[in-house]
VMD Tcl script that draws the C-alpha trace (Angstrom):
set ca {
  {-0.53 36.21 48.09}
  {-1.27 32.66 48.75}
  {1.60 29.82 48.95}
  {2.09 27.67 46.29}
  {2.43 24.48 47.97}
  {5.69 22.53 46.79}
  {4.26 18.91 47.03}
  {7.41 16.19 46.79}
  {6.58 13.90 43.99}
  {6.02 10.27 45.03}
  {7.92 8.25 42.39}
  {7.55 4.63 41.75}
  {9.85 2.98 44.02}
  {10.73 0.43 41.42}
  {10.63 1.55 37.97}
  {9.82 -0.51 35.04}
  {13.00 -0.05 32.97}
  {15.45 -0.21 35.79}
  {14.44 -2.72 38.29}
  {13.76 -5.65 36.02}
  {17.38 -6.81 34.87}
  {17.74 -8.03 31.62}
  {18.18 -11.39 31.69}
  {21.35 -12.97 30.21}
  {21.70 -16.80 32.05}
  {19.79 -19.41 31.11}
  {19.34 -22.36 28.23}
  {19.88 -21.16 24.90}
  {17.50 -20.84 22.60}
  {16.84 -23.07 19.74}
  {16.54 -21.63 16.28}
  {12.78 -20.86 15.20}
  {12.77 -24.19 12.84}
  {13.78 -26.46 15.95}
  {11.95 -27.07 19.39}
  {11.83 -24.79 21.98}
  {14.27 -25.42 25.02}
  {13.07 -27.05 27.96}
  {13.63 -25.49 31.53}
  {17.24 -27.06 31.25}
  {19.81 -28.03 28.23}
  {18.51 -30.79 25.98}
  {20.39 -34.27 27.25}
  {21.04 -35.23 23.45}
  {24.36 -34.72 22.00}
  {24.79 -31.25 20.26}
  {25.11 -31.00 16.55}
  {28.44 -29.95 15.01}
  {26.70 -26.96 13.89}
  {25.41 -25.58 16.93}
  {28.39 -27.06 19.04}
  {30.48 -24.98 16.83}
  {28.14 -21.79 17.35}
  {28.15 -22.30 21.23}
  {32.24 -22.55 20.91}
  {32.51 -19.24 19.00}
  {30.28 -17.42 21.49}
  {32.24 -18.36 24.51}
  {34.64 -15.74 24.10}
  {31.91 -12.92 23.67}
  {30.09 -14.48 27.04}
  {33.34 -14.58 28.97}
  {33.78 -10.60 28.50}
  {30.22 -9.95 29.28}
  {30.97 -12.05 32.61}
  {33.39 -9.76 33.14}
  {31.31 -6.51 32.28}
  {33.55 -5.65 29.37}
  {30.64 -4.82 27.13}
  {32.63 -3.00 24.49}
  {34.82 -5.51 24.00}
  {32.02 -8.09 23.82}
  {29.87 -5.79 21.65}
  {33.06 -5.74 18.94}
  {33.55 -9.49 19.38}
  {29.82 -10.29 18.82}
  {29.31 -8.03 15.83}
  {32.20 -9.96 13.93}
  {29.89 -13.05 14.85}
  {26.38 -11.80 13.75}
  {28.27 -10.72 10.59}
  {28.95 -14.48 10.00}
  {26.17 -16.10 12.06}
  {22.99 -14.08 11.34}
  {20.84 -17.20 11.99}
  {22.13 -17.43 15.61}
  {19.68 -16.19 18.24}
  {21.86 -16.22 21.09}
  {24.40 -14.21 19.79}
  {21.90 -11.14 18.80}
  {20.73 -11.92 22.31}
  {24.12 -11.20 23.94}
  {24.76 -8.06 21.49}
  {21.54 -6.46 22.50}
  {22.48 -7.63 26.41}
  {25.91 -5.72 25.68}
  {24.53 -2.56 23.86}
  {22.30 -1.89 26.64}
  {24.74 -1.97 29.28}
  {26.30 0.69 26.86}
  {23.50 2.87 27.44}
  {22.52 2.11 23.56}
  {18.79 1.43 24.00}
  {17.78 1.85 20.40}
  {20.30 -0.69 18.95}
  {20.02 -3.24 22.14}
  {16.40 -3.01 21.04}
  {17.13 -3.73 17.73}
  {19.48 -6.84 18.42}
  {16.79 -8.24 20.93}
  {14.07 -7.90 17.74}
  {16.45 -9.90 15.69}
  {16.83 -12.37 18.29}
  {12.96 -12.87 19.19}
  {12.32 -12.96 15.55}
  {14.86 -15.92 14.98}
  {13.27 -17.62 18.20}
  {9.54 -16.42 18.47}
  {8.87 -18.43 21.48}
  {11.96 -17.20 23.79}
  {10.40 -15.49 26.87}
  {13.61 -13.57 27.64}
  {14.30 -12.29 24.38}
  {11.00 -10.78 24.43}
  {11.12 -9.40 27.70}
  {14.49 -7.70 27.10}
  {13.39 -6.28 24.13}
  {10.45 -4.77 25.78}
  {12.71 -3.07 28.59}
  {15.42 -1.87 26.03}
  {12.33 -0.26 23.83}
  {11.19 1.42 27.38}
  {14.76 2.82 28.24}
  {14.77 4.13 24.54}
  {11.81 5.82 25.10}
  {9.42 3.69 23.03}
  {6.80 2.92 25.72}
  {4.26 1.95 23.12}
  {6.42 -0.51 21.38}
  {7.61 -1.75 24.74}
  {4.19 -2.46 26.15}
  {3.69 -4.54 22.81}
  {6.80 -6.35 23.20}
  {5.90 -7.08 26.88}
  {2.39 -7.99 25.92}
  {3.84 -11.08 24.27}
  {6.30 -12.03 26.64}
  {4.23 -12.64 29.29}
  {2.24 -14.95 27.12}
  {5.82 -17.31 26.89}
  {7.22 -19.72 29.71}
  {10.32 -18.31 31.09}
  {13.76 -20.60 30.47}
  {14.54 -20.21 34.15}
  {13.11 -18.29 36.83}
  {9.57 -20.08 36.74}
  {6.46 -18.20 38.05}
  {8.36 -14.99 39.60}
  {10.04 -14.58 36.48}
  {6.81 -14.45 34.66}
  {5.73 -12.31 37.26}
  {7.87 -9.53 36.74}
  {7.67 -9.17 33.36}
  {3.97 -8.70 34.30}
  {5.08 -6.01 36.54}
  {7.15 -4.08 34.09}
  {4.17 -3.98 31.81}
  {2.11 -2.73 34.58}
  {4.19 0.03 35.12}
  {4.53 1.38 31.57}
  {0.84 1.29 31.29}
  {0.12 2.73 34.66}
  {-0.18 6.39 33.72}
  {-1.63 5.96 30.17}
  {-4.19 2.97 30.89}
  {-4.42 2.21 34.59}
  {-7.24 -0.13 34.14}
  {-5.23 -2.66 32.08}
  {-2.53 -1.73 34.34}
  {-4.67 -3.06 37.34}
  {-5.29 -6.06 35.73}
  {-1.71 -6.76 34.73}
  {-0.57 -5.89 38.30}
  {-3.25 -8.48 39.81}
  {-1.40 -10.98 37.64}
  {1.88 -10.05 38.77}
  {1.03 -10.21 42.53}
  {-0.50 -14.01 41.65}
  {2.26 -15.03 40.02}
  {5.09 -13.52 42.72}
  {2.79 -12.60 45.56}
  {6.17 -12.16 47.81}
  {6.75 -8.82 45.64}
  {5.18 -5.65 47.40}
  {5.34 -3.65 44.45}
  {2.91 -5.58 42.48}
  {0.25 -4.94 45.09}
  {1.17 -1.40 45.61}
  {1.17 -0.75 41.83}
  {-2.72 -2.34 41.85}
  {-3.56 0.12 44.42}
  {-1.94 3.19 42.60}
  {-3.79 2.03 39.07}
  {-7.29 1.77 41.21}
  {-6.94 5.37 42.39}
  {-5.89 6.51 38.84}
  {-8.60 4.69 37.35}
  {-11.08 6.64 39.71}
  {-11.54 3.81 42.41}
  {-10.57 5.62 45.62}
  {-12.46 3.18 47.78}
  {-10.46 -0.20 46.45}
  {-7.35 1.76 46.40}
  {-7.75 2.63 49.86}
  {-8.40 -0.85 50.94}
  {-4.93 -1.88 49.12}
  {-3.35 0.76 50.78}
  {-4.46 0.00 54.13}
  {-3.54 -3.88 53.92}
  {0.05 -2.83 52.65}
  {0.26 -0.37 55.53}
  {-1.00 -2.58 57.86}
  {2.36 -4.75 56.76}
  {4.36 -1.48 57.40}
  {5.20 -0.58 53.90}
  {6.39 2.95 53.70}
  {5.24 4.01 50.58}
  {1.65 2.74 50.91}
  {1.26 4.87 54.43}
  {2.17 7.94 52.33}
  {0.27 7.36 49.57}
  {-2.78 6.34 52.14}
  {-2.29 9.56 54.01}
  {-2.24 11.71 50.46}
  {-5.45 9.87 49.63}
  {-6.93 10.78 53.19}
  {-5.51 14.72 52.71}
  {-7.18 15.12 49.27}
  {-10.46 13.62 51.08}
  {-9.99 15.91 53.50}
  {-9.99 13.04 56.21}
  {-7.52 14.97 58.30}
  {-7.52 12.78 61.24}
  {-7.37 9.28 59.38}
  {-4.11 10.82 57.62}
  {-2.73 12.19 60.44}
  {-3.17 9.12 62.90}
  {-1.22 7.06 60.18}
  {1.27 9.57 59.77}
  {2.02 9.79 63.29}
  {1.89 5.68 63.48}
  {4.47 5.44 60.75}
  {6.89 8.18 62.06}
  {6.89 6.72 65.65}
  {8.59 3.95 64.15}
  {10.43 5.51 61.23}
  {11.49 9.20 63.01}
  {13.98 9.92 60.58}
  {11.54 9.20 57.45}
  {11.94 12.68 55.43}
  {9.05 12.22 53.32}
  {6.60 11.11 55.85}
  {7.66 14.43 58.08}
  {6.86 16.18 54.65}
  {3.63 14.45 54.64}
  {2.91 15.75 58.01}
  {4.01 19.08 57.54}
  {1.31 19.19 54.11}
  {-1.36 17.99 56.45}
  {-0.71 20.19 59.32}
  {-0.57 23.62 56.96}
  {-3.81 22.18 54.96}
  {-5.50 22.38 58.18}
  {-4.22 25.86 58.75}
  {-1.90 24.76 61.18}
  {1.03 26.63 59.86}
  {2.90 26.99 62.77}
  {2.46 23.65 64.01}
  {3.39 22.41 60.35}
  {6.89 24.60 60.83}
  {7.59 23.13 64.55}
  {7.27 19.68 62.88}
  {9.50 20.26 60.07}
  {12.19 22.50 61.22}
  {14.26 20.08 63.53}
  {14.09 17.43 60.84}
  {15.49 20.00 58.33}
  {18.07 21.01 60.95}
  {19.10 17.38 61.51}
  {19.03 16.01 57.95}
  {18.55 18.91 55.44}
  {16.90 17.43 52.35}
  {15.53 19.74 49.02}
  {12.23 18.65 49.46}
  {12.04 18.97 52.92}
  {13.47 22.64 52.70}
  {11.15 23.71 49.81}
  {8.15 22.88 52.08}
  {9.39 24.33 54.91}
  {10.28 27.53 53.26}
  {6.80 27.26 51.67}
  {5.59 27.26 55.37}
  {7.51 30.27 56.14}
  {6.76 32.81 53.36}
  {2.94 32.01 54.29}
  {3.45 32.36 57.92}
  {5.10 36.00 56.67}
  {8.54 34.82 58.36}
  {10.01 36.18 55.26}
  {14.14 36.01 56.54}
  {14.00 32.64 57.48}
  {12.12 31.75 54.18}
  {14.81 33.89 51.96}
  {17.57 31.88 53.48}
  {16.28 28.71 52.44}
  {15.09 29.83 48.96}
  {18.48 31.50 47.94}
  {20.27 27.75 49.13}
  {17.18 26.01 46.95}
  {17.78 28.41 43.96}
  {21.32 27.73 44.07}
  {21.44 24.46 44.11}
  {18.59 23.94 40.94}
  {19.46 27.21 38.87}
  {17.01 26.14 36.24}
  {13.83 25.78 38.42}
  {11.49 28.64 37.58}
  {8.87 28.19 40.73}
  {12.04 28.62 43.11}
  {13.22 31.91 41.31}
  {9.66 32.75 41.50}
  {9.10 32.01 45.43}
  {12.79 33.61 46.36}
  {11.85 36.66 44.32}
  {8.70 37.26 45.92}
  {10.27 36.58 49.64}
  {12.72 39.21 48.40}
  {9.87 41.57 47.46}
  {8.15 41.03 50.75}
  {11.51 42.03 52.17}
  {11.08 45.23 50.42}
  {14.58 44.27 48.43}
  {13.63 45.05 44.96}
  {16.40 45.13 43.18}
  {17.27 41.07 43.93}
  {13.88 40.48 43.72}
  {13.12 42.04 40.27}
  {16.46 39.71 39.09}
  {15.16 36.70 40.66}
  {11.46 37.17 39.07}
  {13.04 37.98 35.58}
  {15.00 34.55 35.65}
  {11.47 32.95 36.80}
  {10.06 34.48 33.65}
  {12.95 33.95 31.26}
  {13.23 29.64 32.22}
  {9.20 29.49 31.95}
  {7.12 32.22 30.12}
  {4.15 30.63 31.12}
  {4.42 31.00 34.47}
  {1.91 33.46 34.55}
  {1.68 34.43 38.40}
  {5.11 35.79 38.48}
  {4.71 38.52 36.12}
  {2.43 40.81 38.47}
  {4.93 40.45 41.22}
  {7.92 41.25 38.76}
  {5.82 44.13 37.49}
  {5.43 45.35 41.17}
  {8.87 45.10 42.05}
  {9.78 46.70 38.59}
  {7.84 49.87 39.46}
  {9.42 50.13 43.18}
  {12.81 49.92 41.08}
  {11.73 53.17 39.34}
  {11.77 51.01 36.32}
  {8.14 51.75 34.80}
  {9.05 50.82 31.58}
  {9.79 47.20 32.28}
  {6.62 47.30 34.71}
  {4.45 48.36 31.80}
  {6.09 45.41 29.29}
  {5.72 42.86 32.14}
  {1.99 43.69 32.52}
  {1.15 43.53 29.18}
  {2.88 40.22 28.65}
  {0.92 38.81 31.58}
  {-2.59 40.43 30.16}
  {-1.52 37.46 27.31}
  {-1.59 34.86 30.08}
  {-4.27 36.13 32.68}
  {-7.28 38.54 32.71}
  {-6.66 41.76 34.07}
  {-7.65 42.40 37.18}
  {-8.29 45.70 39.22}
  {-4.70 45.76 40.64}
  {-2.82 45.16 37.31}
  {-4.86 48.05 36.16}
  {-3.84 50.46 38.74}
  {-0.35 49.11 38.60}
  {0.12 49.94 34.98}
  {-1.97 53.49 35.29}
  {0.80 54.65 38.10}
  {3.52 53.34 36.13}
  {2.45 55.26 33.06}
  {1.61 58.14 35.15}
  {4.84 58.26 36.57}
  {6.49 58.30 32.72}
  {3.96 61.44 32.60}
  {2.02 59.52 29.55}
  {-0.97 60.57 31.00}
  {-3.43 59.33 27.94}
  {-2.59 55.93 28.59}
  {-2.52 56.18 32.39}
  {-5.93 58.21 32.40}
  {-7.33 55.01 30.01}
  {-5.85 52.66 32.90}
  {-6.98 54.79 35.83}
  {-10.70 54.69 34.00}
  {-10.37 50.60 33.71}
  {-9.41 50.62 37.23}
  {-12.43 52.37 38.29}
  {-14.55 50.32 36.51}
  {-13.27 47.05 38.06}
  {-13.04 48.03 41.63}
  {-16.51 48.88 41.88}
  {-15.87 50.36 45.48}
  {-13.56 47.56 46.82}
  {-10.43 49.41 47.13}
  {-11.60 52.71 48.52}
  {-7.82 54.10 48.99}
  {-6.84 53.16 45.49}
  {-10.00 54.85 44.13}
  {-9.56 58.24 45.73}
  {-5.81 58.28 44.16}
  {-7.08 57.10 40.83}
  {-10.08 59.89 40.95}
  {-7.54 62.87 42.03}
  {-4.92 62.11 39.56}
  {-7.69 61.80 36.79}
  {-8.63 65.26 37.89}
  {-4.90 66.22 37.78}
  {-3.87 64.69 34.21}
  {-7.44 65.39 32.77}
  {-8.40 69.08 34.56}
  {-11.50 69.11 31.89}
}
mol new
graphics top color blue
foreach p $ca { graphics top sphere $p radius 0.5 }
foreach p [lrange $ca 0 end-1] q [lrange $ca 1 end] { graphics top cylinder $p $q radius 0.2 }
display resetview
């Protein structure tokens, strides 16, 4: 059985909807009909109405400062009921709601603030982030595309660069070429932020330009950026440039011996070269010193590939208990148990796998085999029939079904499957072909 590589996902180090904090401080926006504020509050005296609005908001903003968001929301709802055209009140309401986890209502409040003060950068930026958090990435992108055309009230170019960065991250998977341009703009405005350069490298790779991605990763890796080294090694691994990948990984691990992700990458690299035992030797001490699910999963897969079933089973059992809804883990654990001839336990784990994920086609044959070994022939047949809806029949599936029917003394379908097996086998399985012919003579003597 071929091992199913369990490669831990390399997550973005900085997600668009959490890394860019929503802005609350800074000058208040003017209403839409008045000039937009400068970088600091205007020096002319406030009009009576403006002063009254500012005074009305002070208790709510004190609550925000104290992180008493529920009380702040209640206070602000009372204010906007009377001051529907006050953009700062709507903005503060959006800020309170976002911290209460109410993304949709936060977005509605920010949208109102942005409508009342269209040139307010912070309102548009926070609207985009709230929409992203509520799952509406299309609307979030549209809001941030407007935000990056505006001037921040505070923070200057770095603040604008962070908005470009959030926009780029939202577009990275679905629109990588546009994301690349946005990352480049973010890097120009905020050169001290390495995530912009790293995102540009990822987008170059996603948009089908591995050579540009490599150069960007190399520059960052040379500066010691850990994620760029991992991604560079992964790029080399996919290109089968094993020496380059190993060189960078070992260089990085020499300086960062405790980095689990890099250790997993090294193990994966060694395994890809067929150096399974070396990969195990590289990962075992790390897993023993600091167990981590991603590392244990990779190591368990290597044990399975190396036919070290006892070691694999111990790790898979723990992992499956920790992640009871992970179908792949139950499949791997069940397959390992089958290799140990622990067929009742294997059947139970493999049943969990296909129940959790009915489309996990590769699990069905293992389940059918375990069921047959348990003399549960009816289950074996049902599982093989379910498998046939997901994958083409093979000589092995025909033979297993034939023997299951044969054991149930259902000779007609048994004979039909023996014949299908012989036609598909074409002399490649002499022992089983001999058995099939022998059984056909017994159950169809004529």
